[in-house]
C-alpha positions as CSV (number, residue, x, y, z in Angstrom):
1,M,83.0,73.1,115.6
2,S,81.2,72.0,112.4
3,A,81.1,75.6,111.2
4,C,84.8,76.0,111.7
5,R,85.5,72.9,109.7
6,T,83.2,74.0,106.9
7,L,84.8,77.4,106.7
8,R,88.3,75.8,106.6
9,E,87.3,73.6,103.7
10,I,85.7,76.4,101.8
11,K,88.9,78.6,102.2
12,L,91.0,75.6,101.0
13,L,88.8,75.0,98.0
14,K,88.7,78.7,97.1
15,N,92.4,79.2,97.2
16,L,93.7,75.8,96.0
17,N,94.3,75.4,92.3
18,H,95.5,71.9,91.5
19,E,94.6,69.5,88.7
20,N,93.8,66.7,91.2
21,V,91.6,68.8,93.4
22,I,88.0,69.7,92.4
23,G,87.5,73.4,92.4
24,L,84.9,75.7,94.0
25,R,82.6,77.1,91.3
26,D,80.1,78.9,93.5
27,L,79.0,79.3,97.1
28,F,75.7,80.5,98.5
29,S,73.5,80.2,101.6
30,G,69.9,78.9,101.9
31,P,66.8,81.0,102.5
32,T,67.2,80.8,106.3
33,G,70.9,81.4,106.3
34,N,71.6,78.2,108.2
35,D,72.6,76.2,105.2
36,V,75.6,76.5,102.9
37,Y,75.6,75.2,99.4
38,V,78.8,74.5,97.6
39,V,78.8,74.2,93.8
40,Q,81.6,72.2,92.2
41,D,82.3,71.0,88.7
42,L,80.8,67.6,87.7
43,M,83.4,64.9,87.7
44,Q,83.5,62.1,85.1
45,A,83.8,59.4,87.8
46,D,82.9,59.1,91.4
47,L,84.5,57.3,94.3
48,S,81.9,54.5,94.1
49,A,82.9,53.8,90.5
50,I,86.6,53.8,91.3
51,I,86.1,51.4,94.2
52,K,84.1,49.1,91.9
53,M,87.0,49.1,89.3
54,Q,89.8,48.3,91.8
55,Q,90.2,47.3,95.5
56,L,91.5,50.3,97.5
57,S,94.6,49.6,99.7
58,D,95.1,51.0,103.1
59,D,97.5,53.5,101.6
60,H,94.7,54.7,99.2
61,V,92.3,55.1,102.1
62,Q,94.8,57.0,104.3
63,Y,95.6,59.3,101.4
64,M,92.0,60.3,100.9
65,V,90.8,60.5,104.5
66,V,92.0,63.1,107.0
67,W,91.5,62.0,110.6
68,E,90.9,64.7,113.2
69,I,91.2,64.0,116.9
């Protein structure tokens, strides 16, 4: 199940080109082939810094989090 989710996310990142979504720069596997490394651009701010600047509302959290049942 985890591998399917990872593959889905990689496909989305590879094909999605939007200014508000971080892109996929490179992708490679580890020496054993069991690990996948995703290389993305460095962002100027991270979620921790944004949370420190302002309180996130429930709408913010729901926008950023996808719940899977």
